[in-house]
Each structure stands twice: as C-alpha cells, then as structure tokens.
MIDOSE-1310 file (N, C-alpha, C; in nm, 2 decimals, decimal comma, always signed):
residues 100
mrrs	+7,17/+14,97/+9,55/+7,26/+14,95/+9,52/+7,34/+14,89/+9,43; +7,51/+14,95/+9,45/+7,59/+14,97/+9,26/+7,64/+14,77/+9,29; +7,63/+14,80/+9,12/+7,67/+14,66/+9,13/+7,82/+14,64/+9,19; +7,92/+14,71/+9,15/+8,07/+14,71/+9,19/+8,11/+14,69/+9,36
tifi	+7,95/+14,72/+9,45/+7,95/+14,72/+9,56/+7,93/+14,55/+9,63; +7,85/+14,49/+9,46/+7,82/+14,39/+9,52/+7,94/+14,24/+9,44; +7,99/+14,35/+9,28/+8,11/+14,26/+9,24/+8,22/+14,24/+9,37; +8,25/+14,36/+9,38/+8,40/+14,32/+9,42/+8,43/+14,27/+9,54
ptst	+8,36/+14,26/+9,72/+8,35/+14,19/+9,76/+8,34/+14,02/+9,73; +8,22/+13,98/+9,65/+8,22/+13,87/+9,57/+8,29/+13,83/+9,51; +8,34/+13,89/+9,39/+8,56/+13,83/+9,37/+8,60/+13,79/+9,42; +8,62/+13,90/+9,50/+8,78/+13,87/+9,67/+8,76/+13,73/+9,71
ltia	+8,62/+13,76/+9,76/+8,61/+13,60/+9,80/+8,64/+13,48/+9,71; +8,52/+13,54/+9,61/+8,58/+13,37/+9,54/+8,73/+13,34/+9,49; +8,82/+13,46/+9,52/+8,93/+13,43/+9,44/+9,02/+13,41/+9,59; +9,01/+13,43/+9,66/+9,05/+13,34/+9,79/+8,98/+13,21/+9,85
agit	+8,92/+13,15/+9,78/+8,83/+13,01/+9,77/+8,98/+12,94/+9,70; +8,92/+13,02/+9,62/+9,04/+12,90/+9,50/+9,21/+12,89/+9,52; +9,26/+13,01/+9,61/+9,35/+13,01/+9,64/+9,38/+12,94/+9,77; +9,28/+12,89/+9,82/+9,23/+12,84/+9,97/+9,23/+12,68/+9,92
glil	+9,18/+12,65/+9,84/+9,16/+12,52/+9,80/+9,28/+12,45/+9,68; +9,33/+12,62/+9,64/+9,47/+12,47/+9,59/+9,58/+12,48/+9,68; +9,58/+12,56/+9,79/+9,69/+12,53/+9,84/+9,68/+12,41/+9,92; +9,52/+12,37/+9,94/+9,48/+12,26/+10,04/+9,58/+12,15/+9,96
wlnh	+9,51/+12,16/+9,80/+9,54/+12,04/+9,72/+9,65/+11,99/+9,73; +9,80/+12,14/+9,70/+9,92/+12,09/+9,67/+9,94/+12,03/+9,77; +9,92/+12,06/+9,89/+9,95/+12,03/+10,03/+9,93/+11,83/+10,08; +9,83/+11,82/+10,03/+9,75/+11,68/+10,04/+9,89/+11,61/+9,98
ssye	+9,87/+11,53/+10,09/+9,96/+11,40/+10,05/+9,91/+11,28/+9,98; +9,99/+11,25/+9,86/+9,95/+11,14/+9,74/+9,99/+10,98/+9,80; +9,96/+10,95/+9,72/+9,93/+10,82/+9,70/+10,10/+10,74/+9,74; +10,17/+10,79/+9,66/+10,30/+10,74/+9,65/+10,36/+10,77/+9,81
drve	+10,35/+10,91/+9,81/+10,38/+10,96/+10,00/+10,39/+10,84/+10,13; +10,19/+10,80/+10,09/+10,15/+10,70/+10,20/+10,28/+10,60/+10,17; +10,29/+10,54/+10,07/+10,33/+10,46/+10,06/+10,45/+10,43/+10,12; +10,55/+10,52/+10,12/+10,65/+10,51/+10,15/+10,66/+10,55/+10,26
dcgr	+10,58/+10,66/+10,35/+10,59/+10,70/+10,46/+10,52/+10,51/+10,58; +10,45/+10,42/+10,47/+10,46/+10,26/+10,51/+10,55/+10,24/+10,52; +10,64/+10,23/+10,41/+10,75/+10,12/+10,46/+10,83/+10,18/+10,57; +10,90/+10,35/+10,53/+10,96/+10,37/+10,68/+10,88/+10,26/+10,80
aleq	+10,80/+10,32/+10,82/+10,69/+10,29/+10,92/+10,74/+10,17/+10,96; +10,75/+9,96/+10,87/+10,70/+9,91/+10,91/+10,89/+9,88/+10,91; +10,97/+9,92/+10,84/+11,12/+9,89/+10,88/+11,10/+9,94/+10,98; +11,12/+10,04/+11,03/+11,10/+10,09/+11,20/+11,06/+9,99/+11,27
qyae	+10,94/+9,91/+11,24/+10,86/+9,85/+11,36/+10,91/+9,72/+11,37; +11,02/+9,63/+11,26/+11,09/+9,51/+11,25/+11,18/+9,49/+11,35; +11,25/+9,66/+11,28/+11,43/+9,72/+11,40/+11,37/+9,68/+11,52; +11,19/+9,74/+11,64/+11,19/+9,75/+11,74/+11,17/+9,59/+11,74
ggkg	+11,08/+9,51/+11,67/+11,04/+9,41/+11,74/+10,88/+9,41/+11,74; +10,87/+9,51/+11,72/+10,74/+9,54/+11,71/+10,66/+9,44/+11,57; +10,48/+9,44/+11,61/+10,45/+9,38/+11,53/+10,25/+9,42/+11,51; +10,21/+9,39/+11,44/+10,09/+9,49/+11,39/+10,09/+9,60/+11,27
rpgs	+10,00/+9,61/+11,24/+10,04/+9,72/+11,13/+9,97/+9,86/+11,18; +10,07/+9,95/+11,10/+10,10/+10,06/+11,18/+10,04/+10,16/+11,14; +10,00/+10,29/+11,23/+9,89/+10,38/+11,18/+9,90/+10,43/+11,07; +10,04/+10,49/+10,97/+10,09/+10,56/+10,88/+10,07/+10,46/+10,74
cdgv	+10,00/+10,36/+10,74/+10,01/+10,21/+10,63/+9,83/+10,26/+10,58; +9,77/+10,34/+10,71/+9,59/+10,42/+10,65/+9,57/+10,39/+10,51; +9,54/+10,34/+10,45/+9,49/+10,42/+10,32/+9,58/+10,33/+10,21; +9,68/+10,24/+10,23/+9,72/+10,21/+10,16/+9,65/+10,01/+10,10
kkdd	+9,65/+10,07/+9,97/+9,56/+9,92/+9,92/+9,69/+9,80/+9,96; +9,59/+9,62/+9,99/+9,60/+9,55/+10,04/+9,71/+9,49/+9,96; +9,71/+9,50/+9,81/+9,85/+9,42/+9,75/+9,96/+9,51/+9,79; +9,96/+9,59/+9,77/+10,08/+9,73/+9,81/+10,11/+9,64/+9,96
ytal	+10,02/+9,67/+10,00/+10,06/+9,64/+10,17/+10,17/+9,52/+10,24; +10,11/+9,42/+10,15/+10,16/+9,31/+10,16/+10,30/+9,31/+10,11; +10,30/+9,35/+9,97/+10,46/+9,39/+9,92/+10,57/+9,49/+9,97; +10,49/+9,54/+10,10/+10,51/+9,62/+10,18/+10,60/+9,58/+10,32
vada	+10,51/+9,45/+10,36/+10,59/+9,36/+10,46/+10,66/+9,27/+10,41; +10,61/+9,20/+10,33/+10,80/+9,11/+10,24/+10,89/+9,18/+10,21; +10,89/+9,32/+10,18/+10,98/+9,38/+10,20/+11,06/+9,38/+10,27; +11,02/+9,42/+10,42/+11,05/+9,51/+10,60/+11,15/+9,37/+10,60
aldd	+11,02/+9,21/+10,57/+11,11/+9,16/+10,69/+11,26/+9,08/+10,55; +11,22/+9,09/+10,44/+11,35/+9,03/+10,35/+11,46/+9,13/+10,44; +11,43/+9,30/+10,48/+11,55/+9,36/+10,52/+11,57/+9,32/+10,65; +11,48/+9,28/+10,77/+11,53/+9,24/+10,84/+11,58/+9,16/+10,84
lgwt	+11,57/+9,04/+10,77/+11,65/+8,91/+10,77/+11,78/+8,96/+10,71; +11,82/+9,10/+10,66/+11,94/+9,07/+10,60/+11,95/+8,98/+10,45; +11,80/+9,01/+10,38/+11,87/+8,91/+10,25/+11,89/+9,01/+10,16; +11,84/+9,16/+10,15/+11,80/+9,28/+10,08/+12,00/+9,30/+10,04
dgkr	+12,08/+9,41/+9,94/+12,11/+9,46/+9,94/+12,19/+9,56/+10,03; +12,08/+9,63/+10,04/+12,03/+9,74/+10,14/+12,04/+9,93/+10,05; +12,05/+9,87/+9,93/+12,05/+9,99/+9,81/+11,89/+10,02/+9,86; +11,82/+9,95/+9,90/+11,57/+10,01/+9,90/+11,58/+10,03/+9,73
ngdt	+11,68/+9,92/+9,67/+11,64/+9,95/+9,50/+11,53/+9,80/+9,47; +11,52/+9,72/+9,60/+11,42/+9,53/+9,59/+11,56/+9,43/+9,58; +11,64/+9,49/+9,51/+11,72/+9,40/+9,53/+11,77/+9,29/+9,58; +11,77/+9,09/+9,64/+11,84/+9,08/+9,72/+11,91/+9,05/+9,71
desk	+12,01/+9,07/+9,79/+12,19/+8,94/+9,80/+12,15/+8,78/+9,83; +12,23/+8,73/+9,71/+12,18/+8,62/+9,64/+12,29/+8,50/+9,79; +12,39/+8,59/+9,76/+12,44/+8,47/+9,87/+12,47/+8,49/+10,00; +12,41/+8,61/+10,10/+12,33/+8,58/+10,19/+12,24/+8,49/+10,18
lndd	+12,13/+8,51/+10,11/+11,97/+8,42/+10,10/+12,02/+8,30/+10,13; +12,19/+8,24/+10,03/+12,25/+8,09/+10,00/+12,25/+8,06/+10,19; +12,32/+8,12/+10,23/+12,39/+8,16/+10,36/+12,27/+8,10/+10,41; +12,20/+8,18/+10,48/+12,11/+8,14/+10,59/+12,03/+8,03/+10,54
vtgp	+12,05/+7,98/+10,42/+11,94/+7,89/+10,34/+11,99/+7,78/+10,41; +12,10/+7,71/+10,35/+12,17/+7,62/+10,36/+12,30/+7,63/+10,40; +12,32/+7,69/+10,55/+12,41/+7,74/+10,62/+12,54/+7,78/+10,57; +12,66/+7,80/+10,61/+12,76/+7,85/+10,55/+12,88/+7,78/+10,53
C-alpha cells in the first residue's frame, strides 16, 4: 500500500475532527451566559409567583446564585431603578420601609 492512500484519509479525518471540535467549543455557553439565563429565569419566576431553583440555574455557583436571588427579590419589590445595573431606588425603598 502506498503512503498516500493512508495519509490522505487520515489527514481528512483529523481535519474534520478538529473542525467539529472547534464548532462545539464555540457553541458552548460560557459561565456568564448561564448566570444571565439564571437571572432571567429568576425574574420570570418571581413575576409568576413561583418558588424554588429554576433548572437554568444549574451550574451557577452558590454565591452568584444568592446574589441573583437577592437581585430578583429587590426587582420584584420595586426597589431597583429598572435599568438592570444593580442600583437601588432609595426613594422607593424608604417609602416602603417608612411609609408614604
């Protein structure tokens, strides 16, 4: 058998495997994407009155999940400014705590 009959198919399969691996790696969601999906799921869950940990929060670290739950709770209470930047609206917070 000639070397070229072994080399060409082997090279083709190696290149195809490399391209497939690259495509799978590029399509894999990052940790930040999972955290964002978890935050959206928690906000939707609070809006619907649901409880528990949404399935999209699997793989999110405990500290990050705790922060997302607190953020969703503050949003649900109306204590944030609505810009999704984490800032609280102190006037709304004080009105709810002290009364109008």
